[in-house]
N, C-alpha and C positions, 0 to 999 in steps of 0.2 A: 169776544168769546172764541178761542180756538176749537180745533176738532176734539181735543182732550175733554174740555169743559163741556161740549156738546154731547159727547159720549157718556159721560157720568151723569148728566142731566137726564138724557133719555133712559139710561139704565135705571135711575132713581124713580122716574115716572112709571117705569114698568116693575118695579119691585125686583130688580136684578143686580147682581154684583158682577163687576167687571172681571173678565179673564185676561190678564196681560201675559203674553208669552214672548220668550227671549230666544234670540238665535245670534249668532256670530255671522257677520258679513263675509261673505267670500267662502263660507264652509258648507258645503265641500268645494263649491265654486260660485262664482257671482251669477250665473245663470240659474243655479239651483236656488240662491237667496230669493230671486225674483218669484220663482215658481213656488216656493215654499211660503211666501207671505200670502200669496192667494190661497193656497192650501189652508194655512191656518185660519184665514179669515172664513172660508168655507165651513171649517170645523167648528167655528163658534168663538174664536178669539175676538176680543173686542179693541184691544190696543196692541200693537207689535213694537217690542223693544229690540233694538238692533245693536249689537256690540261691534264697535269698530276695533279691529284687532290691533293689539299693542304688545310690544315684547316685554314689558316689565309691569304687568297688572299686580295692584295691591289687594284688590277685592276678589279676584277670580280663583276659584278652585281648580282642580286638576282637570276636570272635563272641559271646562271652558277655556283654560290655558291651551290645552292641547288643540282644541279647535281653532283657537286664534293663532297658534303656531302654525298649523297646517296652511291656514289662508295666507299668512305672511310668507311662508315657504313658496307658496304658488305664485307670489309676486302681486297680491292684492294691494291697490292703492287707493287712497281717498278718492280720487277722481274717478275710479271704476265704482265705488260705492255711491257717490253722488249721481253718476249717471244711471246707476241701477234704481235709486230712489225716484229719479225723474220719470223713468219708465213706469214705475209702480204707480206713481201718483196719477199718471193719465188714465189708469184703469180702476183705481179704487180710492175712495177718501177715508179709509180707515186710519185712525191716528197712529203716527209713526214717531218714535223716540230713539234717538241715539244714546247709548251708553259710551262715553268717550272719556279718555283721560286727558287731563289738561295739557299735558305736553304735546299732544297730537294737535290740539287747537293752536298752541302758542307756535309750534314749528310751521304749521300751515299759514299762520297769520290769523289774527282774531277776526279782523273785519272780513277777510277773504272767507273764513270759515262760516261766519254768520250768515254772509251774503249766500254762499253756496247751499246752506241749510234752507233758507227762505225759498230760493229757486228750485229746491228740489222737494219742497213741502214737508219739511220736517217739523213737527209740531212741538217737541221738548227735547230737552238734554238732561241726562243723568251724568254728573262729573264727581266720580267717587273721591279724587284727589284734590279738589279744590277746597281749601279751608274756608271756613266761614268768613274769616278775617280778610280774605283775599277776593271775595265776590266783587267787589267794587271795581276790580281790574277788567270784569267781563261786562258788567251791567250797561256802560255807556254804549256798547255795541248792540245792545238788545233793545234800546229804547225805539220805539215805532215799529217793532216787529210783534209777531204773534207767538214767538217761540218762548216756551215756558222753561225755566230752570226749576227742576224737580228736586226738592230737598230730600236728603237722606238723613234719617235719625235712627239710633240704636237704642236698645236697653240701657247702655251706659251713658247716654246723652243727659239724662236727668235734668239739672237746672239749666242746661244749655238748649233744651228744646225750643223754647219760645224764640230765642235768638236765632237759632237755625232755620226757623220757619219764616223768619222775616224776608219779604221779597220773593218767597217761592209761589208757584203757580202750577196749575195742572193737578197734581195730587201730592201726597207725602209718601215717600217710599220707606216704609218701616222694616227695619232689618230684624228678622225674628230670632236670630241667634249670633252669638259672637263668633269670630272667625272669618273665613272666606266663604264663597259660594258653594253649594254642593249638597246633595242629598244627605238627610240626617235621620236619625232614630227618634230624636226628641228635640224640642225647642227650649228657648230660654225659660226657666222656671218662673220668672215673673212677667211672662209674655201678655197675659190678660191685662194685668195692672198697667203695664207699659203702653198698650194700645189704647186703653182708657184715657191714660194721662195725655197722649197725643191727640186724642178726640177732644178733650177739653181745651186744648191749646189753639185750635185751629178750626176754620170753617171749611177748609180744603177737604177733599175726599182723602181717605187714607187707604194704602194698598200694603200688603205684607209680602216680603219675599226673602230668599235665602231659605233653602232646605225643603221648598214645597215640591214634592216629588210625585204625588199621585192624587187619585181622586179623594181618598179619604183625608188626606192633608187639605186639599181644597174646601171639603165639607166641614172639616174642623175649624177652619180659619173664617169662613164666610160670616158667620153671626157677628164677628167683631170688627169688620172692615167693609169698605166699599169696593175692594178690589183685592185679588190674589195673583201674585207673580209666579210664574213657573219657568224656570230658568234651565238649569243643569239637566233636568230630567228630559226635556225636550231636545238640548243639544245632543245628549246621548242617543236618543232615538234617531236623530238626523244622522249621527256617525254611523250607528248600527245598521241603518237602512240604505246608506249610501246617498242620502238626501231624496229619498223617494216620496213624492208629494202625496201619494195616496196613503202611505203608512203614517205620514205626519198629520194629515187631515184626520184619520181615524183615531190617532192618539189624542189630538186636540179635542175632538168631539167627545171622547170618553171623559175627558177632564171637564168639559162644559156641560154635560149630560147629567145634570144633578138637580 
């Protein structure tokens, strides 16, 4: 049982839902990334999702793309991110998840990447561009580790849901709407039935993301899921505040105070 499993178990025992917050590593700086992780935890985040900047993202909307490009322009490298996570892990046991594109893993070296994740205390990976049919390429390197590959499912997955969930660990990332990440005025019309179908297909906790931008969205989603993921809204707050930990802590506390 890794930290993600333990966190969801503890939350369930206390009749709570997980607040999962996203950020881009190196935005606005690698020093700010470390400080913001602690600030989010103080504000009530239960799991921290960290995006590894990538030049050609397929799932990221404009807010996250901009943050990732700023980090890349400043010269952020995987080694910097792993070193930051090692520092973080010495101070907190909050679950840490990387959102990472497969080309980053492949270019770094699969074995080298997984080993570095273990050494840095990373608990899970979300890999948006790794097709279900290609998962076996990664699995041998995960044997004997506590790193969870978190499956992504969307309202369009339908008959593929069970297959997509095979081998998944940690929780299921349910995409609330079609398209890329970003704040939205409305969610997919059949979101309720989609979430119900995922619930029926797995014993894993389910969390919903894409378009969750404020307290009302969090409250709306909580009855149907075990966790809510807030991404672009927090990245925008980081951008507007210049990475001010006090402001981000307050924003996360507002989201968690329900």
